[in-house]
C-alpha positions in Angstrom: 19.4 -32.7 -71.5 23.0 -33.5 -70.2 25.6 -35.6 -71.8 25.1 -39.0 -70.2 21.7 -38.5 -68.9 19.1 -41.3 -69.3 16.8 -40.5 -72.2 13.8 -42.5 -72.8 12.5 -42.1 -76.3 8.9 -43.6 -77.1 8.0 -44.6 -80.6 4.4 -45.2 -81.5 2.7 -46.0 -84.9 0.9 -42.9 -86.4 -2.9 -43.5 -86.4 -3.8 -45.0 -89.8 -0.3 -45.4 -90.8 1.4 -48.7 -89.5 4.6 -48.0 -91.3 5.0 -44.4 -90.0 5.4 -43.4 -86.4 5.8 -40.7 -83.8 9.1 -40.5 -81.9 8.8 -38.6 -78.6 12.0 -37.5 -77.0 11.8 -35.0 -74.1 9.8 -32.2 -75.5 10.2 -33.2 -79.1 7.6 -35.0 -81.2 9.1 -36.1 -84.4 7.8 -38.1 -87.5 9.6 -41.4 -88.3 9.5 -44.3 -90.6 9.0 -47.8 -89.4 9.2 -51.2 -91.0 7.1 -52.3 -93.9 5.7 -55.1 -91.5 4.6 -52.3 -89.0 5.4 -53.1 -85.4 5.6 -56.7 -84.4 5.9 -58.7 -81.2 7.4 -61.7 -83.0 10.3 -60.3 -85.1 11.8 -62.7 -87.6 14.6 -62.2 -90.3 13.3 -60.6 -93.4 9.6 -59.8 -92.0 10.2 -56.2 -92.3 8.7 -55.5 -88.9 10.0 -53.1 -86.4 10.4 -55.0 -83.1 8.0 -54.2 -80.2 10.7 -53.9 -77.7 12.8 -51.6 -75.6 16.2 -51.3 -77.1 19.4 -49.4 -75.9 21.5 -47.3 -78.3 25.0 -49.0 -78.4 27.1 -47.0 -80.9 26.9 -45.7 -84.4 28.4 -44.8 -87.6 28.6 -41.5 -89.6 29.7 -40.8 -93.1 32.8 -38.6 -93.0 32.1 -37.0 -96.3 28.6 -35.8 -95.3 29.3 -33.2 -92.4 27.4 -35.2 -89.8 28.0 -33.6 -86.3 28.7 -36.2 -83.7 26.5 -36.7 -80.6 27.8 -35.7 -77.2 27.5 -39.0 -75.4 27.1 -41.6 -78.1 30.2 -43.0 -79.9 30.0 -42.5 -83.7 32.8 -43.8 -85.6 33.5 -42.9 -89.3 31.8 -45.2 -91.8 34.1 -46.7 -94.2 33.3 -48.1 -97.8 33.9 -51.7 -96.8 31.6 -51.7 -93.7 28.8 -54.2 -93.9 26.3 -55.9 -91.4 25.9 -59.8 -91.7 22.2 -61.0 -92.1 22.6 -64.8 -92.5 21.1 -66.5 -89.4 23.6 -69.5 -89.4 26.7 -67.4 -90.2 29.0 -67.0 -87.1 28.9 -63.1 -87.7 25.2 -63.0 -87.9 23.8 -59.5 -86.8 27.3 -58.2 -86.5 29.6 -55.7 -88.2 31.7 -57.3 -91.1 34.2 -56.1 -93.6 33.1 -56.5 -97.2 33.5 -58.2 -99.4 32.1 -60.8 -97.2 31.0 -64.4 -98.0 27.6 -64.5 -96.7 24.7 -62.1 -97.4 25.2 -58.8 -95.7 23.9 -55.2 -95.6 26.2 -52.7 -97.3 26.5 -49.6 -94.9 28.2 -47.2 -97.4 25.0 -46.3 -99.4 24.3 -44.1 -102.3 20.8 -43.2 -101.0 22.1 -41.5 -97.6 20.1 -43.6 -95.3 23.1 -44.5 -93.2 24.9 -41.3 -93.3 23.9 -41.6 -89.6 23.4 -45.2 -88.5 23.0 -46.1 -84.8 23.1 -49.7 -83.7 20.4 -50.7 -81.2 20.7 -53.7 -79.0 18.1 -55.7 -80.9 19.1 -59.5 -81.1 22.8 -58.6 -80.1 23.3 -60.5 -76.8 22.2 -63.2 -77.0 22.0 -63.4 -80.8 19.2 -65.8 -81.7 19.2 -67.3 -85.2 16.4 -65.8 -87.4 15.3 -63.2 -84.9 16.1 -60.3 -87.0 19.5 -58.4 -87.9 20.5 -54.9 -88.9 17.8 -53.2 -86.7 19.2 -49.6 -86.8 18.1 -46.0 -86.0 19.0 -44.2 -89.2 17.9 -41.6 -91.7 14.5 -41.8 -93.5 13.8 -41.8 -97.2 11.8 -38.6 -98.6 8.1 -39.3 -97.7 9.0 -41.7 -94.8 8.7 -44.7 -96.9 8.9 -47.9 -94.9 12.1 -49.4 -93.7 13.1 -53.1 -93.5 12.4 -53.0 -89.6 14.5 -50.0 -88.5 13.3 -46.6 -87.1 14.3 -43.6 -89.4 14.3 -39.8 -89.0 14.6 -37.1 -91.4 18.3 -35.6 -91.6 17.0 -32.4 -89.9 15.4 -34.2 -87.0 18.3 -36.6 -86.5 20.7 -33.5 -86.3 18.3 -32.1 -83.6 18.3 -35.3 -81.6 21.8 -36.4 -81.8 23.3 -34.2 -79.3 21.0 -35.6 -76.7 21.7 -39.3 -77.4 24.1 -41.3 -75.3 24.8 -45.0 -74.6 22.2 -44.6 -71.9 19.4 -43.8 -74.3 16.5 -46.3 -74.5 14.0 -46.5 -77.4 10.7 -48.1 -76.5 8.6 -49.2 -79.3 5.0 -49.4 -78.4 1.7 -50.0 -80.1 
């Protein structure tokens, strides 16, 4: 796979496991975690659903203290301790990066559980941003046992390391049922 080549990644639920999936990228078939609400066509803020959608990868963050290798074609900037993501639908920065402390409810991106050691922003509800349609839908690292996310797609650290060199801002993730 070349640096800026279009890569289509398909994500489908694992049979019998609505909160886990299979991620198919080129010749790789990888296990992934999905939202606690499974895959949903009617994504709402706080429902825990992974959107049934086609989403482009925009850019990402990596923890500088965790030896994360950057992708070749996807911009990954160093995560900082004051990075956050706004999750309040009527805030002017809804579903956007913010600096914390921040006055409205937000996701803290520098985490102790390592989930955002690699955190890629997908274009869910970015342009246009619609109030209440869901925020902070990321492609990030999974917990041990692939326990459910809040609506994101998550891979093991090893699988993310294998996939990162193939990702670019041309990569599209298609979440299917």
